[in-house]
C-alpha positions as CSV (number, residue, x, y, z in Angstrom):
1,M,-51.1,-36.7,-121.8
2,T,-50.6,-35.4,-125.3
3,S,-53.0,-32.5,-124.7
4,D,-51.0,-31.5,-121.6
5,Y,-47.8,-31.4,-123.7
6,K,-49.5,-29.3,-126.4
7,K,-51.0,-26.9,-123.7
8,N,-47.5,-26.4,-122.2
9,L,-45.7,-25.8,-125.5
10,P,-45.8,-22.0,-125.1
11,A,-44.2,-22.3,-121.7
12,Y,-41.5,-24.6,-123.1
13,A,-41.0,-22.2,-126.0
14,V,-40.0,-19.5,-123.5
15,L,-38.2,-21.7,-121.0
16,I,-35.8,-23.5,-123.3
17,P,-34.4,-20.4,-125.1
18,A,-34.2,-18.6,-121.7
19,L,-32.1,-21.5,-120.4
20,L,-29.7,-21.3,-123.3
21,V,-29.4,-17.5,-123.0
22,F,-28.6,-17.6,-119.3
23,F,-26.2,-20.6,-119.9
24,V,-24.1,-18.5,-122.3
25,L,-24.4,-15.4,-120.1
26,D,-23.1,-17.4,-117.2
27,L,-20.0,-18.3,-119.3
28,M,-19.5,-14.6,-120.2
29,V,-19.7,-13.1,-116.7
30,G,-16.8,-13.2,-114.3
31,S,-13.6,-11.3,-113.3
32,V,-12.7,-11.3,-117.0
33,H,-15.5,-10.3,-119.3
34,F,-15.9,-11.8,-122.8
35,S,-18.3,-10.8,-125.5
36,W,-21.2,-12.9,-126.9
37,S,-19.4,-13.4,-130.2
38,R,-16.1,-14.5,-128.7
39,T,-17.8,-16.8,-126.2
40,L,-20.1,-18.4,-128.8
41,G,-17.2,-18.7,-131.3
42,C,-15.1,-20.5,-128.8
43,L,-17.9,-22.8,-127.8
44,L,-18.7,-23.6,-131.4
45,G,-15.0,-24.5,-132.1
46,N,-13.9,-21.6,-134.3
47,G,-10.2,-21.6,-135.0
48,D,-9.6,-18.0,-133.7
49,C,-10.5,-18.9,-130.1
50,D,-8.1,-17.0,-127.8
51,P,-6.0,-19.3,-125.7
52,Q,-6.7,-17.3,-122.5
53,L,-10.4,-17.4,-123.3
54,A,-10.3,-21.1,-124.0
55,T,-8.5,-21.8,-120.6
56,I,-11.0,-19.7,-118.6
57,L,-14.0,-21.0,-120.5
58,F,-13.3,-24.7,-120.6
59,K,-11.4,-25.2,-117.3
60,F,-13.5,-22.9,-115.0
61,R,-16.7,-21.4,-116.4
62,L,-18.1,-24.3,-118.4
63,P,-17.7,-26.8,-115.5
64,K,-19.4,-24.2,-113.2
65,A,-22.3,-23.7,-115.6
66,L,-22.8,-27.4,-116.1
67,T,-22.7,-27.9,-112.3
68,A,-25.4,-25.2,-111.9
69,L,-27.6,-27.0,-114.5
70,A,-27.1,-30.4,-112.8
71,A,-27.6,-29.0,-109.2
72,G,-30.8,-27.0,-110.2
73,A,-32.3,-30.0,-112.0
74,A,-31.5,-32.5,-109.2
75,L,-32.7,-30.4,-106.3
76,S,-35.9,-29.4,-108.1
77,V,-36.9,-33.0,-108.9
78,A,-35.9,-34.1,-105.4
79,G,-38.2,-31.5,-103.9
80,L,-41.0,-32.3,-106.3
81,Q,-40.9,-36.0,-105.3
82,M,-40.9,-35.2,-101.6
83,Q,-43.7,-32.7,-101.8
84,T,-45.7,-35.4,-103.6
85,L,-44.7,-38.2,-101.3
86,F,-45.5,-36.3,-98.1
87,R,-48.2,-34.1,-99.6
88,N,-46.7,-31.1,-98.0
89,P,-46.2,-27.8,-100.0
90,I,-42.9,-26.8,-98.2
91,A,-41.3,-30.2,-98.2
92,G,-37.8,-30.2,-99.7
93,P,-34.3,-31.7,-99.3
94,D,-33.2,-29.0,-96.9
95,I,-36.5,-28.6,-94.9
96,L,-36.9,-32.3,-94.3
97,G,-33.3,-32.8,-93.4
98,I,-32.2,-34.8,-96.5
99,S,-29.4,-32.3,-97.2
100,S,-28.5,-32.4,-93.5
101,G,-28.1,-36.2,-93.8
102,S,-25.9,-35.8,-96.8
103,T,-23.8,-33.2,-95.0
104,L,-23.4,-35.5,-92.0
105,G,-22.3,-38.4,-94.3
106,V,-19.7,-36.1,-96.0
107,A,-18.5,-34.8,-92.7
108,L,-18.0,-38.3,-91.3
109,F,-16.1,-39.3,-94.3
110,V,-14.0,-36.2,-95.0
111,L,-13.2,-35.1,-91.4
112,S,-12.3,-38.7,-90.4
113,F,-9.8,-38.6,-93.2
114,G,-8.5,-35.4,-91.7
115,W,-8.1,-37.1,-88.3
116,F,-6.2,-40.1,-89.7
117,F,-4.1,-38.3,-92.3
118,G,-3.5,-34.9,-90.8
119,G,-5.5,-32.7,-93.2
120,T,-5.5,-32.6,-97.0
121,T,-7.5,-31.1,-99.8
122,L,-11.2,-31.8,-99.3
123,F,-11.7,-34.2,-102.2
124,S,-8.2,-35.4,-103.3
125,L,-7.6,-38.0,-100.7
126,A,-11.2,-39.1,-100.1
127,G,-12.0,-39.4,-103.8
128,S,-15.0,-38.2,-105.7
129,W,-16.9,-41.5,-105.5
130,G,-16.2,-41.9,-101.8
131,I,-17.6,-38.4,-101.1
132,V,-20.7,-39.0,-103.2
133,L,-21.3,-42.4,-101.8
134,A,-21.1,-41.0,-98.3
135,A,-23.6,-38.3,-99.2
136,W,-26.0,-40.9,-100.8
137,L,-25.9,-43.0,-97.6
138,G,-26.5,-40.0,-95.4
139,A,-29.4,-38.8,-97.5
140,G,-30.9,-42.3,-97.7
141,A,-30.7,-42.8,-94.0
142,M,-32.5,-39.5,-93.3
143,M,-35.1,-40.2,-95.9
144,L,-35.8,-43.6,-94.3
145,V,-36.2,-41.9,-90.9
146,I,-38.6,-39.3,-92.1
147,V,-40.8,-41.9,-93.9
148,L,-40.9,-44.1,-90.8
149,I,-42.0,-41.1,-88.8
150,A,-44.6,-40.2,-91.4
151,S,-46.0,-43.7,-91.3
152,R,-46.8,-43.4,-87.6
153,L,-47.7,-39.7,-87.5
154,K,-50.4,-38.8,-90.0
155,D,-50.1,-35.0,-89.1
156,L,-48.0,-33.7,-91.9
157,M,-47.1,-30.5,-90.1
158,T,-45.8,-32.6,-87.2
159,V,-43.6,-34.6,-89.6
160,L,-42.3,-31.3,-91.0
161,I,-41.4,-30.0,-87.6
162,L,-39.7,-33.3,-86.6
163,G,-37.7,-33.1,-89.8
164,L,-36.5,-29.6,-88.9
165,L,-35.6,-30.8,-85.4
166,I,-33.7,-33.9,-86.7
167,S,-31.9,-31.6,-89.2
168,S,-30.8,-29.4,-86.3
169,A,-29.6,-32.4,-84.4
170,L,-27.6,-33.6,-87.4
171,F,-26.0,-30.2,-87.8
172,S,-25.1,-30.3,-84.1
173,V,-23.3,-33.6,-84.7
174,V,-21.5,-32.0,-87.7
175,N,-20.4,-29.1,-85.4
176,L,-19.0,-31.5,-82.9
177,L,-17.0,-33.2,-85.7
178,Q,-15.7,-29.9,-86.8
179,Y,-14.7,-29.0,-83.2
180,F,-12.5,-32.1,-83.0
181,S,-11.1,-31.9,-86.6
182,N,-7.7,-30.3,-87.5
183,E,-7.4,-26.8,-88.7
184,S,-6.8,-27.6,-92.4
185,S,-9.8,-29.9,-92.7
186,L,-12.0,-27.6,-90.8
187,K,-11.3,-24.6,-93.0
188,L,-12.0,-26.5,-96.2
189,F,-15.2,-28.0,-94.8
190,I,-16.6,-24.7,-93.7
191,I,-16.0,-23.2,-97.1
192,W,-17.8,-26.3,-98.6
193,T,-20.8,-25.8,-96.3
194,M,-21.3,-22.3,-97.8
195,G,-22.3,-23.8,-101.1
196,S,-20.2,-23.4,-104.3
197,L,-20.6,-24.2,-107.9
198,S,-17.2,-23.1,-109.0
199,S,-15.1,-25.7,-107.1
200,T,-16.3,-28.7,-109.2
201,T,-13.5,-30.0,-111.4
202,G,-13.8,-31.8,-114.7
203,D,-13.1,-35.1,-112.9
204,Q,-15.8,-34.5,-110.4
205,L,-18.3,-33.6,-113.2
206,M,-17.7,-37.1,-114.5
207,V,-19.2,-38.3,-111.3
208,L,-21.8,-35.6,-110.7
209,V,-23.4,-35.6,-114.1
210,P,-23.9,-39.4,-114.4
211,S,-25.2,-39.6,-110.9
212,V,-27.8,-36.8,-111.5
213,V,-28.8,-38.4,-114.8
214,A,-29.3,-41.7,-113.0
215,G,-31.4,-40.1,-110.3
216,L,-33.5,-38.2,-112.9
217,L,-34.1,-41.4,-114.9
218,L,-35.3,-43.1,-111.6
219,S,-37.7,-40.2,-111.1
220,L,-39.2,-40.7,-114.5
221,F,-39.6,-44.4,-113.8
222,S,-41.5,-43.5,-110.6
223,A,-43.7,-40.9,-112.3
224,K,-46.9,-43.1,-112.3
225,F,-46.3,-44.0,-108.7
226,L,-46.0,-40.3,-107.8
227,D,-49.3,-39.6,-109.7
228,A,-51.0,-42.2,-107.5
229,F,-49.5,-40.8,-104.3
230,L,-51.1,-37.4,-105.0
231,L,-54.4,-39.0,-103.9
232,G,-52.8,-40.8,-100.9
233,E,-51.2,-44.1,-100.1
234,R,-54.6,-45.8,-99.6
235,Y,-55.7,-44.9,-103.1
236,A,-52.3,-46.1,-104.5
237,R,-52.9,-49.5,-102.9
238,S,-56.4,-49.7,-104.3
239,M,-55.0,-49.2,-107.8
240,G,-52.8,-52.3,-107.3
241,M,-49.6,-50.3,-107.0
242,N,-46.6,-52.1,-105.3
243,I,-46.0,-49.6,-102.5
244,K,-42.6,-51.1,-101.6
245,V,-41.3,-50.8,-105.1
246,A,-42.7,-47.2,-105.3
247,Y,-40.9,-46.2,-102.1
248,I,-37.6,-47.8,-103.2
249,L,-37.7,-45.9,-106.5
250,V,-38.5,-42.6,-104.8
251,F,-36.0,-43.2,-102.0
252,A,-33.2,-44.1,-104.4
253,S,-33.9,-41.2,-106.8
254,T,-34.2,-38.5,-104.0
255,S,-31.1,-39.8,-102.2
256,V,-29.0,-39.9,-105.3
257,L,-30.2,-36.4,-106.5
258,A,-29.9,-34.6,-103.2
259,G,-26.8,-36.5,-102.1
260,S,-24.9,-35.9,-105.4
261,V,-25.4,-32.1,-105.3
262,T,-24.6,-31.8,-101.6
263,A,-21.4,-33.9,-102.1
264,F,-19.9,-31.5,-104.7
265,C,-21.7,-28.2,-104.1
266,G,-22.4,-28.2,-100.4
267,P,-25.9,-27.7,-98.9
268,I,-27.9,-25.5,-101.3
269,G,-31.3,-24.6,-99.9
270,F,-34.7,-23.5,-101.2
271,I,-34.3,-24.6,-104.9
272,G,-36.1,-27.9,-104.1
273,I,-39.0,-26.1,-102.4
274,I,-39.7,-23.2,-104.8
275,V,-39.2,-24.7,-108.3
276,P,-42.1,-27.3,-108.0
277,H,-44.5,-24.5,-107.1
278,L,-43.4,-22.3,-109.9
279,V,-43.8,-25.2,-112.3
280,R,-47.3,-26.0,-111.0
281,K,-48.2,-22.3,-111.4
282,F,-46.9,-21.9,-115.0
283,F,-47.4,-25.4,-116.4
284,G,-50.6,-26.4,-114.6
285,S,-50.3,-30.1,-115.3
286,P,-50.3,-32.4,-112.2
287,L,-48.9,-35.3,-114.1
288,H,-45.3,-36.0,-113.2
289,L,-44.2,-37.0,-116.7
290,N,-44.9,-33.3,-117.4
291,M,-43.8,-31.9,-114.1
292,I,-40.4,-33.6,-114.0
293,P,-39.0,-32.3,-117.3
294,A,-40.4,-28.8,-116.5
295,S,-38.7,-29.0,-113.1
296,I,-35.4,-30.0,-114.7
297,L,-35.4,-27.0,-117.0
298,S,-36.8,-24.5,-114.5
299,G,-34.4,-25.7,-111.8
300,G,-31.4,-25.4,-114.1
301,L,-32.5,-21.9,-115.2
302,L,-33.0,-20.7,-111.6
303,M,-29.6,-22.0,-110.5
304,L,-27.9,-20.2,-113.4
305,I,-29.6,-17.0,-112.4
306,A,-28.5,-17.5,-108.8
307,D,-24.9,-18.2,-110.0
308,L,-25.0,-14.9,-112.0
309,L,-26.3,-13.0,-109.0
310,S,-23.6,-14.5,-106.7
311,Q,-20.9,-13.1,-108.9
312,L,-22.0,-9.5,-108.5
313,P,-21.2,-8.6,-112.1
314,G,-18.6,-5.8,-112.3
315,S,-17.4,-6.0,-108.7
316,G,-15.0,-8.9,-108.9
317,S,-16.5,-10.4,-105.8
318,T,-18.3,-13.7,-105.4
319,L,-21.1,-14.5,-102.8
320,P,-21.9,-18.0,-101.5
321,V,-24.5,-19.3,-103.8
322,N,-26.4,-20.7,-100.8
323,S,-27.0,-17.1,-99.6
324,V,-28.4,-16.1,-103.0
325,T,-30.8,-19.0,-103.2
326,A,-32.0,-18.2,-99.7
327,L,-32.7,-14.6,-100.7
328,L,-34.5,-15.7,-103.8
329,G,-36.4,-18.5,-102.0
330,I,-37.5,-17.1,-98.7
331,P,-40.1,-14.6,-100.2
332,I,-41.5,-17.4,-102.3
333,V,-41.8,-19.8,-99.3
334,I,-43.6,-17.1,-97.3
335,W,-46.0,-16.7,-100.2
336,I,-46.5,-20.5,-100.4
337,I,-47.3,-20.6,-96.6
338,F,-49.9,-17.7,-96.9
339,R,-51.4,-19.2,-100.0
340,N,-51.8,-22.7,-98.5
341,K,-53.9,-22.2,-95.3
342,K,-54.2,-26.0,-95.2
343,M,-50.6,-27.2,-95.1
344,G,-51.5,-30.8,-95.8
345,A,-52.4,-30.2,-99.5
346,I,-50.1,-29.3,-102.3
């Protein structure tokens, strides 16, 4: 364990400064540009911080950057756990339908409020905790369905295909809910489905960040179980591992991580698939106590990069972050598929 950490110190020495640099850069870039010195001075609490800069920085850009860090970390660790649990290299919250389950949970909760109350702001009436709880329940239910399928069908590719089919079915249900919803709720829900990091308020961050931290702590507690799952469930049982406890920990962690991000940022794809592979390539350690921290940092960095690209620096336009992560992720997924001729092995 110690030798793995020492071996990975050069990678961390590059990753952590890069994360800090892109975090500050994300605060600088936008419709109004600020210099490094002004941005850092305001962040460090210098007395000459411009009021306009302070308002833009602390009310809009800082919550967005923190949301990017939380979303990237959460989706990356959720994807890592699912790839280990199902021993499938392209398993992830979006591929296996976990994000779709969260979306359905949010749709049932939010659009039903629109039916009963005639339309309102997406989160104001429903409440942040109500939204995130609905997303957790949706993600957990989908996770349970996939695991039950996997317990009966040993062919991992078949499980993956069924996950995609169920995900499509859930989106069909969401489309039906949208069809019968009122115009106000429908418009807000469609914008939400595009994926956004900028719509998270300070109050919602007070729900998102603790939820993500809780999910990450659960993943660290399940690290030894995940190491055993790398060699299969039968091996894990032979090592005396309590399979039920292991599944509960992984279920809870994945549901909280994927559900929390989906609740406040919308369905964001591909981050949970590609980051674990990048971490395996550049860190090389299969132990999850090494993989999880590396995934947290790498996922946060990649999401900050996606957020910067979505803002089209200098144009004043903003793209849906989900489109950017797809453009970044699809080539890597294609590379993963060609590299892994045998899809059952990570």
